[in-house]
Residue frames as a rotation matrix with the C-alpha (Angstrom) as fourth column:
MET 1
0.908 0.309 -0.282 -1.64
-0.002 0.677 0.736 3.45
0.418 -0.668 0.616 5.94
LYS 2
0.034 -0.889 0.456 0.98
-0.893 -0.232 -0.386 3.31
0.449 -0.394 -0.802 8.63
TYR 3
0.717 0.126 -0.685 2.33
-0.001 0.984 0.180 -0.11
0.697 -0.129 0.706 9.64
LEU 4
0.158 -0.699 0.698 4.21
-0.985 -0.062 0.160 -1.08
-0.069 -0.713 -0.698 12.78
ILE 5
0.620 -0.039 -0.784 6.05
-0.304 0.909 -0.286 -4.38
0.724 0.415 0.551 12.28
ALA 6
0.037 -0.571 0.820 7.45
-0.997 0.029 0.066 -6.51
-0.062 -0.821 -0.568 15.09
SER 7
0.366 0.005 -0.931 8.71
-0.325 0.938 -0.123 -10.02
0.872 0.347 0.345 15.61
ASP 8
-0.152 -0.562 -0.813 9.67
0.401 0.717 -0.570 -12.51
0.904 -0.413 0.116 18.26
LEU 9
0.226 0.367 0.902 7.78
-0.684 -0.599 0.416 -11.33
0.693 -0.712 0.116 21.36
HIS 10
-0.381 -0.456 -0.804 8.41
0.042 0.860 -0.508 -14.75
0.924 -0.227 -0.309 22.93
GLY 11
0.238 0.656 -0.717 5.87
0.697 0.399 0.596 -14.33
0.676 -0.641 -0.362 25.73
SER 12
-0.736 -0.554 -0.389 7.33
0.670 -0.516 -0.534 -11.19
0.095 -0.654 0.751 27.31
ALA 13
0.387 0.910 -0.152 4.51
0.922 -0.378 0.086 -9.16
0.020 -0.173 -0.985 28.88
HIS 14
0.119 -0.435 -0.893 6.96
0.376 -0.812 0.446 -6.31
-0.919 -0.389 0.067 29.52
CYS 15
-0.846 -0.529 -0.069 7.98
0.117 -0.309 0.944 -6.03
-0.521 0.790 0.323 25.85
THR 16
-0.447 0.769 0.457 4.41
0.851 0.209 0.481 -6.53
0.274 0.604 -0.748 24.63
ARG 17
0.459 0.585 -0.669 3.21
0.764 -0.644 -0.038 -3.63
-0.453 -0.493 -0.743 26.78
LEU 18
-0.246 -0.652 -0.718 6.01
0.058 -0.749 0.660 -1.45
-0.967 0.121 0.222 25.37
LEU 19
-0.900 -0.100 0.425 5.20
0.405 0.171 0.898 -2.54
-0.163 0.980 -0.113 21.82
LEU 20
-0.028 0.976 0.217 1.50
0.978 -0.018 0.207 -1.74
0.206 0.218 -0.954 22.19
GLU 21
0.399 0.069 -0.914 2.38
0.467 -0.873 0.138 1.63
-0.789 -0.483 -0.380 23.71
ARG 22
-0.659 -0.688 -0.305 4.65
0.018 -0.419 0.908 2.34
-0.752 0.593 0.288 20.70
PHE 23
-0.625 0.519 0.582 1.81
0.775 0.325 0.542 1.25
0.092 0.790 -0.606 18.39
ARG 24
0.480 0.829 -0.286 -0.45
0.861 -0.508 -0.029 3.86
-0.170 -0.232 -0.958 19.98
GLN 25
0.196 -0.483 -0.853 2.26
0.185 -0.836 0.516 6.54
-0.963 -0.259 -0.075 20.06
GLU 26
-0.832 -0.529 0.169 3.10
0.219 -0.033 0.975 5.95
-0.510 0.848 0.143 16.40
ASN 27
-0.041 0.925 -0.377 -0.61
-0.551 -0.336 -0.764 6.25
-0.834 0.176 0.524 15.59
ALA 28
-0.912 -0.339 -0.232 -0.17
-0.388 0.527 0.756 3.24
-0.134 0.780 -0.612 13.29
ASP 29
-0.006 0.953 -0.303 -3.12
-0.994 0.027 0.104 1.67
0.107 0.302 0.947 11.51
VAL 30
0.819 0.224 -0.529 -1.90
-0.284 0.958 -0.034 -1.94
0.499 0.178 0.848 11.39
LEU 31
0.165 -0.753 0.637 0.30
-0.887 0.169 0.430 -4.02
-0.431 -0.636 -0.640 13.68
VAL 32
0.629 -0.073 -0.774 2.07
-0.494 0.732 -0.470 -6.75
0.600 0.678 0.424 11.68
LEU 33
0.362 -0.462 0.810 3.44
-0.785 0.318 0.532 -9.54
-0.503 -0.828 -0.247 13.89
LEU 34
0.179 -0.433 -0.883 5.99
-0.853 0.379 -0.359 -11.89
0.490 0.818 -0.301 12.35
GLY 35
0.531 0.198 -0.824 5.49
-0.038 0.977 0.211 -14.84
0.847 -0.081 0.526 14.70
ASP 36
-0.354 -0.564 -0.746 6.85
0.645 0.431 -0.631 -16.35
0.677 -0.704 0.212 17.90
LEU 37
-0.015 0.513 0.858 4.31
-0.253 -0.832 0.493 -14.47
0.967 -0.210 0.142 19.96
LEU 38
0.704 0.541 0.460 3.62
-0.552 0.011 0.833 -16.46
0.446 -0.841 0.306 23.14
TYR 39
0.946 -0.318 -0.061 6.22
0.304 0.807 0.507 -19.16
-0.112 -0.498 0.860 23.73
HIS 40
0.585 -0.783 -0.211 9.90
-0.615 -0.598 0.514 -18.47
-0.529 -0.170 -0.832 24.49
GLY 41
0.725 -0.302 -0.619 11.19
-0.406 0.538 -0.738 -21.59
0.556 0.787 0.267 22.73
PRO 42
0.940 -0.296 -0.170 13.62
0.333 0.685 0.648 -24.16
-0.075 -0.665 0.743 24.14
ARG 43
0.145 -0.951 0.273 16.75
0.881 -0.002 -0.473 -22.41
0.450 0.309 0.838 22.80
ASN 44
-0.098 -0.119 0.988 15.99
-0.018 -0.992 -0.121 -19.08
0.995 -0.029 0.095 24.48
ASN 45
-0.904 -0.141 -0.403 16.29
0.409 -0.012 -0.913 -17.96
0.124 -0.990 0.068 28.08
LEU 46
0.108 0.965 -0.238 13.08
0.991 -0.124 -0.053 -16.81
-0.081 -0.230 -0.970 29.74
PRO 47
-0.365 -0.226 0.903 12.48
0.488 -0.873 -0.021 -13.19
0.793 0.433 0.429 28.67
ASP 48
-0.986 0.028 0.164 11.61
-0.139 -0.682 -0.718 -10.26
0.092 -0.731 0.676 30.95
GLU 49
-0.457 0.866 0.204 8.26
-0.656 -0.174 -0.734 -10.80
-0.600 -0.469 0.648 32.63
TYR 50
-0.909 0.091 -0.408 7.55
-0.242 0.681 0.691 -14.08
0.341 0.726 -0.597 30.82
ASP 51
-0.570 0.807 0.156 3.76
-0.067 0.144 -0.987 -14.42
-0.819 -0.573 -0.028 30.93
PRO 52
-0.977 0.120 0.176 2.15
0.198 0.205 0.959 -15.84
0.079 0.971 -0.224 27.75
LYS 53
-0.168 0.979 -0.118 -1.40
0.985 0.163 -0.052 -15.54
-0.031 -0.125 -0.992 29.18
THR 54
0.182 0.171 -0.968 -0.95
0.353 -0.931 -0.098 -11.83
-0.918 -0.324 -0.229 29.76
VAL 55
-0.792 -0.508 -0.340 0.66
-0.156 -0.370 0.916 -11.40
-0.591 0.778 0.214 26.33
ALA 56
-0.722 0.596 0.352 -2.37
0.667 0.463 0.584 -13.10
0.185 0.657 -0.731 24.73
ALA 57
0.217 0.846 -0.487 -4.76
0.909 -0.357 -0.215 -10.82
-0.355 -0.397 -0.846 26.62
LEU 58
-0.120 -0.342 -0.932 -2.76
0.047 -0.940 0.339 -7.71
-0.992 -0.003 0.129 25.68
LEU 59
-0.960 -0.277 -0.043 -2.63
-0.040 -0.017 0.999 -8.66
-0.277 0.961 0.005 21.99
ASN 60
-0.443 0.870 0.217 -6.32
0.894 0.412 0.175 -9.58
0.062 0.272 -0.960 21.95
GLY 61
0.136 0.473 -0.871 -7.06
0.552 -0.766 -0.330 -6.00
-0.823 -0.435 -0.365 23.03
ALA 62
-0.159 -0.254 -0.954 -5.62
-0.593 -0.748 0.298 -4.83
-0.789 0.613 -0.032 19.70
GLY 63
-0.407 -0.093 0.909 -6.63
0.298 0.927 0.228 -7.91
-0.864 0.364 -0.349 17.70
ASP 64
0.625 0.733 0.269 -8.77
0.516 -0.130 -0.847 -6.00
-0.585 0.668 -0.459 15.20
LYS 65
0.809 -0.398 -0.432 -5.63
-0.550 -0.773 -0.316 -4.15
-0.208 0.493 -0.845 14.02
ILE 66
-0.065 -0.893 0.446 -3.27
-0.597 0.393 0.699 -7.15
-0.800 -0.221 -0.559 13.92
ILE 67
0.774 0.039 -0.632 -2.02
-0.531 0.584 -0.614 -9.16
0.345 0.811 0.473 10.95
ALA 68
0.168 -0.713 0.681 0.04
-0.819 0.283 0.499 -12.11
-0.548 -0.642 -0.536 12.18
VAL 69
0.371 -0.147 -0.917 1.91
-0.608 0.708 -0.359 -15.07
0.702 0.691 0.173 10.76
ARG 70
0.999 0.041 0.007 2.99
-0.035 0.746 0.665 -18.30
0.022 -0.665 0.746 12.43
GLY 71
0.180 -0.979 0.095 6.47
-0.960 -0.196 -0.198 -18.61
0.213 -0.055 -0.976 13.86
ASN 72
-0.239 -0.352 -0.905 8.35
-0.247 0.923 -0.294 -21.79
0.939 0.154 -0.308 14.63
CYS 73
-0.994 -0.108 -0.005 7.24
-0.018 0.209 -0.978 -21.51
0.106 -0.972 -0.209 18.28
GLU 74
-0.342 0.937 0.068 3.50
-0.938 -0.335 -0.092 -21.22
-0.063 -0.095 0.993 17.52
ALA 75
-0.985 0.175 0.007 1.20
0.175 0.984 0.035 -24.18
-0.001 0.035 -0.999 18.09
GLU 76
-0.360 0.926 0.114 -2.52
0.371 0.030 0.928 -24.78
0.856 0.377 -0.355 17.79
VAL 77
0.111 0.384 -0.917 -2.93
0.993 -0.005 0.118 -24.03
0.041 -0.923 -0.382 21.48
ASP 78
-0.775 -0.414 -0.478 -1.57
0.428 -0.900 0.087 -20.52
-0.466 -0.137 0.874 20.83
GLN 79
-0.821 0.525 0.224 -4.32
-0.006 -0.400 0.917 -19.93
0.571 0.751 0.331 18.29
MET 80
-0.005 0.845 -0.534 -6.84
0.764 0.348 0.544 -20.98
0.646 -0.405 -0.647 20.93
MET 81
-0.135 -0.147 -0.980 -5.57
0.892 -0.449 -0.056 -18.14
-0.432 -0.881 0.192 23.16
LEU 82
-0.846 -0.321 -0.427 -5.68
0.121 -0.893 0.433 -15.46
-0.520 0.314 0.794 20.46
ASP 83
0.143 0.986 -0.091 -8.70
0.273 -0.128 -0.953 -13.72
-0.951 0.111 -0.288 18.96
PHE 84
0.516 -0.064 -0.854 -6.96
-0.763 -0.487 -0.424 -13.03
-0.389 0.871 -0.301 15.62
PRO 85
0.991 -0.133 -0.021 -5.50
0.106 0.865 -0.491 -15.50
0.084 0.484 0.871 13.11
CYS 86
0.446 -0.893 0.059 -1.85
-0.816 -0.378 0.437 -16.38
-0.368 -0.243 -0.898 13.71
MET 87
0.219 -0.334 0.917 -1.31
-0.045 0.935 0.351 -19.73
-0.975 -0.118 0.190 11.96
ALA 88
0.997 0.076 0.022 -0.70
0.022 0.005 -1.000 -18.70
-0.076 0.997 0.004 8.34
ASP 89
0.315 -0.940 0.131 2.81
0.855 0.341 0.391 -19.42
-0.412 -0.011 0.911 7.08
TYR 90
-0.830 -0.558 -0.003 2.75
0.504 -0.752 0.425 -16.15
-0.240 0.351 0.905 5.16
VAL 91
0.475 0.867 -0.152 0.62
0.578 -0.438 -0.688 -13.25
-0.663 0.239 -0.709 4.00
GLN 92
-0.455 -0.558 0.695 1.15
0.882 -0.393 0.261 -10.93
0.128 0.731 0.670 1.08
LEU 93
0.348 0.486 -0.802 0.76
0.544 -0.801 -0.249 -7.19
-0.763 -0.349 -0.543 1.50
PHE 94
0.014 -0.333 0.943 1.01
0.886 -0.433 -0.166 -4.39
0.463 0.838 0.289 -1.02
ILE 95
0.410 0.004 -0.912 2.40
0.631 -0.724 0.280 -1.23
-0.659 -0.690 -0.300 0.53
GLU 96
0.119 -0.284 -0.951 2.79
-0.450 -0.870 0.203 1.80
-0.885 0.403 -0.232 -1.72
GLY 97
0.726 0.309 -0.614 2.18
-0.683 0.222 -0.696 -0.61
-0.079 0.925 0.372 -4.61
VAL 98
-0.290 -0.897 -0.333 5.18
-0.831 0.409 -0.377 -2.79
0.475 0.167 -0.864 -3.69
PRO 99
0.629 0.544 -0.555 4.58
-0.245 0.816 0.523 -6.48
0.738 -0.193 0.646 -2.90
PHE 100
-0.276 -0.621 0.733 5.72
-0.947 0.045 -0.317 -7.68
0.164 -0.782 -0.601 0.54
PHE 101
0.234 0.245 -0.941 5.99
-0.044 0.969 0.242 -11.40
0.971 -0.015 0.238 1.26
VAL 102
-0.041 -0.114 0.993 5.46
-0.915 -0.394 -0.083 -11.47
0.401 -0.912 -0.088 5.03
THR 103
0.572 0.135 -0.809 6.53
0.037 0.981 0.190 -14.59
0.819 -0.139 0.557 6.93
HIS 104
0.967 -0.239 0.089 8.36
-0.101 -0.039 0.994 -15.64
-0.234 -0.970 -0.062 10.09
GLY 105
0.353 -0.883 -0.310 11.54
-0.925 -0.279 -0.259 -16.85
0.142 0.378 -0.915 8.37
HIS 106
-0.205 -0.442 0.873 11.81
-0.610 0.755 0.240 -20.45
-0.766 -0.483 -0.424 9.49
ILE 107
0.357 0.361 0.861 10.22
0.468 0.729 -0.500 -21.80
-0.809 0.581 0.092 6.29
TYR 108
0.662 -0.106 0.742 10.79
0.672 -0.353 -0.651 -19.05
0.331 0.930 -0.163 3.73
ASN 109
0.621 -0.566 -0.543 14.01
0.087 -0.638 0.765 -17.04
-0.779 -0.522 -0.347 3.94
ASN 110
0.394 -0.520 -0.758 17.01
-0.849 -0.522 -0.084 -16.04
-0.352 0.676 -0.647 1.82
ASP 111
-0.712 -0.676 0.187 18.19
-0.578 0.717 0.390 -19.66
-0.398 0.170 -0.901 1.64
HIS 112
-0.704 0.592 0.391 14.72
0.666 0.742 0.075 -21.01
-0.246 0.313 -0.917 0.78
LEU 113
-0.931 0.268 -0.247 12.95
-0.316 -0.931 0.181 -18.34
-0.182 0.247 0.952 -1.22
PRO 114
-0.095 0.963 0.254 9.19
0.162 0.267 -0.950 -18.27
-0.982 -0.049 -0.181 -1.54
PRO 115
-0.122 0.108 0.987 7.69
0.984 0.145 0.106 -18.08
-0.132 0.983 -0.124 -5.03
ILE 116
-0.140 -0.025 -0.990 8.58
0.247 -0.969 -0.010 -14.38
-0.959 -0.246 0.141 -5.25
ALA 117
0.736 0.605 0.303 7.11
0.447 -0.099 -0.889 -12.65
-0.508 0.790 -0.344 -8.27
ASN 118
0.626 -0.509 0.591 9.95
0.457 -0.375 -0.807 -10.27
0.632 0.775 -0.002 -9.15
ALA 119
-0.379 -0.907 -0.185 12.90
0.755 -0.188 -0.628 -8.20
0.534 -0.378 0.756 -7.93
GLN 120
-0.321 0.360 0.876 10.44
-0.338 -0.908 0.250 -5.59
0.885 -0.215 0.413 -6.63
THR 121
0.616 0.665 -0.424 9.22
0.095 0.471 0.877 -8.01
0.782 -0.580 0.227 -3.95
ILE 122
-0.233 -0.618 0.751 10.32
-0.797 -0.322 -0.512 -7.43
0.558 -0.717 -0.417 -0.36
LEU 123
0.105 0.139 -0.985 10.82
0.367 0.915 0.168 -10.55
0.924 -0.379 0.045 1.74
LEU 124
-0.115 -0.028 0.993 9.90
-0.743 -0.661 -0.105 -9.46
0.659 -0.750 0.055 5.27
HIS 125
0.542 0.322 -0.776 10.61
0.208 0.843 0.495 -11.83
0.814 -0.430 0.390 8.12
GLY 126
0.590 -0.323 0.740 11.80
-0.802 -0.334 0.495 -12.12
0.087 -0.886 -0.456 11.71
HIS 127
0.962 -0.048 -0.269 13.14
0.068 0.995 0.068 -15.38
0.264 -0.084 0.961 13.20
THR 128
0.188 -0.977 -0.098 16.84
0.590 0.192 -0.784 -14.42
0.785 0.089 0.613 13.25
HIS 129
0.689 0.167 -0.705 16.32
0.693 -0.438 0.573 -11.67
-0.214 -0.883 -0.417 15.87
ILE 130
-0.401 -0.876 -0.269 18.72
0.611 -0.474 0.634 -9.51
-0.683 0.090 0.725 13.81
PRO 131
0.501 0.585 -0.638 17.56
-0.063 -0.710 -0.701 -6.33
-0.863 0.391 -0.319 12.02
ALA 132
-0.485 -0.666 0.567 18.25
0.549 0.273 0.790 -6.33
-0.681 0.694 0.234 8.28
ASP 133
0.681 0.548 -0.486 17.76
-0.173 -0.525 -0.834 -4.37
-0.712 0.652 -0.263 5.08
GLU 134
-0.413 -0.886 0.211 19.56
-0.124 0.285 0.951 -6.11
-0.902 0.367 -0.228 2.22
GLN 135
0.450 0.490 -0.747 19.22
-0.793 -0.165 -0.587 -6.08
-0.410 0.856 0.314 -1.55
TYR 136
-0.258 -0.440 0.860 19.63
0.125 0.868 0.481 -9.33
-0.958 0.231 -0.169 -3.48
LEU 137
-0.970 -0.099 -0.220 19.38
-0.204 -0.148 0.968 -9.86
-0.129 0.984 0.123 -7.24
SER 138
-0.674 0.728 -0.125 16.02
0.459 0.546 0.701 -11.63
0.578 0.415 -0.702 -6.92
HIS 139
0.487 0.862 -0.141 14.48
0.596 -0.210 0.775 -9.64
0.638 -0.462 -0.616 -4.03
ARG 140
-0.301 -0.477 0.826 14.98
-0.439 -0.700 -0.563 -7.31
0.847 -0.532 0.001 -1.12
TYR 141
0.034 0.234 -0.972 15.07
0.667 0.719 0.196 -8.65
0.745 -0.654 -0.132 2.46
MET 142
-0.263 -0.055 0.963 14.03
-0.537 -0.821 -0.194 -6.81
0.801 -0.568 0.186 5.63
ASN 143
-0.039 0.202 -0.979 13.86
0.713 0.691 0.114 -7.86
0.700 -0.694 -0.171 9.26
PRO 144
0.570 0.309 0.761 12.66
-0.186 -0.854 0.486 -5.71
0.800 -0.419 -0.430 12.19
GLY 145
-0.662 -0.733 0.156 14.85
-0.392 0.161 -0.906 -7.58
0.639 -0.661 -0.394 14.70
SER 146
-0.226 0.554 -0.801 13.32
0.688 0.673 0.272 -8.83
0.690 -0.489 -0.533 17.95
THR 147
0.352 0.431 0.831 11.32
-0.318 -0.780 0.539 -6.89
0.880 -0.454 -0.138 20.52
THR 148
0.904 0.254 0.343 12.40
-0.408 0.282 0.868 -9.28
0.124 -0.925 0.359 23.26
ILE 149
0.576 -0.722 0.384 15.53
0.227 0.592 0.773 -11.34
-0.785 -0.358 0.505 22.59
PRO 150
0.869 -0.272 -0.413 17.75
-0.495 -0.475 -0.728 -9.37
0.002 0.837 -0.547 20.18
LYS 151
0.663 -0.679 0.315 20.90
0.562 0.730 0.389 -11.00
-0.494 -0.081 0.866 18.84
LYS 152
0.041 -0.812 0.582 24.31
0.964 -0.120 -0.236 -9.85
0.261 0.571 0.778 17.53
ASP 153
-0.651 -0.375 -0.659 24.34
0.654 -0.719 -0.236 -6.76
-0.385 -0.585 0.714 19.76
SER 154
-0.597 0.540 0.594 21.22
0.263 -0.567 0.780 -5.34
0.758 0.622 0.197 18.12
PRO 155
-0.876 0.335 0.347 18.67
-0.477 -0.492 -0.728 -3.39
-0.073 -0.803 0.591 20.20
ARG 156
-0.430 0.870 0.240 15.17
0.652 0.483 -0.584 -4.54
-0.625 -0.095 -0.775 21.05
SER 157
-0.839 -0.070 -0.539 13.44
-0.266 -0.812 0.519 -3.15
-0.474 0.579 0.663 18.02
TYR 158
0.135 0.874 0.467 10.53
0.587 0.309 -0.748 -2.79
-0.798 0.375 -0.471 15.60
MET 159
-0.852 -0.338 0.400 9.93
0.515 -0.412 0.752 -1.25
-0.089 0.846 0.525 12.17
VAL 160
0.061 0.863 -0.502 7.55
0.183 -0.504 -0.844 1.46
-0.981 -0.040 -0.189 11.02
ILE 161
-0.738 -0.152 0.657 6.47
0.671 -0.070 0.738 1.83
-0.067 0.986 0.153 7.41
ASP 162
0.124 0.720 -0.683 4.76
0.405 -0.665 -0.627 5.14
-0.906 -0.198 -0.374 6.76
GLY 163
0.793 0.146 -0.591 4.19
-0.470 -0.471 -0.747 5.87
-0.387 0.870 -0.305 3.10
ASN 164
0.743 -0.582 -0.332 7.52
-0.126 0.365 -0.922 5.36
0.658 0.727 0.198 1.38
ASP 165
-0.028 -0.797 0.604 9.58
-0.832 -0.316 -0.456 5.69
0.554 -0.515 -0.654 4.59
ILE 166
0.654 0.096 -0.750 10.87
0.244 0.912 0.330 2.69
0.716 -0.399 0.573 6.55
LEU 167
0.091 -0.576 0.812 12.27
-0.796 -0.532 -0.288 3.22
0.599 -0.620 -0.507 10.03
TRP 168
0.139 -0.140 -0.980 13.87
0.519 0.853 -0.049 0.75
0.843 -0.502 0.191 12.45
LYS 169
0.187 0.030 0.982 13.37
-0.595 -0.792 0.138 1.96
0.782 -0.610 -0.131 16.01
LYS 170
-0.846 -0.472 -0.247 14.58
-0.027 0.501 -0.865 0.94
0.532 -0.725 -0.437 19.42
LEU 171
0.001 0.913 -0.408 11.70
0.554 0.339 0.760 -0.43
0.832 -0.227 -0.505 21.47
ASP 172
-0.063 -0.069 -0.996 12.88
0.995 -0.082 -0.057 1.16
-0.078 -0.994 0.074 24.71
THR 173
-0.442 -0.280 -0.852 13.43
0.405 -0.910 0.089 4.72
-0.800 -0.306 0.515 23.43
GLN 174
0.689 0.688 0.228 11.80
0.442 -0.148 -0.885 5.00
-0.575 0.710 -0.406 19.98
GLU 175
0.078 -0.755 -0.652 15.18
-0.486 -0.599 0.636 6.18
-0.870 0.267 -0.414 18.69
ILE 176
0.965 0.160 -0.210 15.61
-0.253 0.332 -0.909 5.62
-0.076 0.929 0.361 14.95
TYR 177
0.203 -0.950 0.238 18.75
-0.328 0.163 0.931 3.56
-0.923 -0.267 -0.278 14.32
MET 178
-0.767 -0.356 0.534 18.20
0.424 0.343 0.838 2.56
-0.481 0.869 -0.112 10.65
ARG 179
0.164 0.852 -0.496 16.18
-0.192 -0.466 -0.864 4.10
-0.968 0.237 0.087 7.87
ASP 180
-0.882 -0.335 0.330 15.42
0.261 0.235 0.936 3.49
-0.392 0.912 -0.120 4.23
THR 181
-0.274 0.828 -0.489 12.63
-0.836 -0.456 -0.306 3.88
-0.476 0.325 0.817 1.69
ILE 182
0.388 0.508 0.769 10.45
-0.015 0.838 -0.546 1.35
-0.921 0.200 0.333 -0.06
ARG 183
0.872 -0.067 0.485 11.64
0.489 0.120 -0.864 2.55
0.000 0.991 0.137 -3.45
């Protein structure tokens, strides 16, 4: 299985179109969305081509391939717009036999760890808008960055997990700017 992982779309139709194009180009099987899909949030400026209704329609077109979790900007009305579940605080995935705790990051994060089973577990979240790949004693932490409102001079980005390989790519160019492996 090939996974494309993205976070923090924040209602940008422009970035959502690019993301879905990358999903097709990557020939990924599953699109994992780490929350903050439709609303830009009061702390953020309006993103490029802010249009939550269009973003909902675009995502619904790929809804059968999406696994999504709730971000701090999601509300029940967002779920009413989407044809796939997006209100879970977390999901657990096993990729290449490794457990991934998938969440947005506003509830569970490095400062407030989920009930992680062991040091093999990868905590995967967005929320900070900053790409990351860090090893801790109790777990490993990864973040794809933000497709729409990147922070700390990071690019608009997403992650691809294909087998054991993990790639962080620039949304605009598909250029790989970080890489690692699951094991």
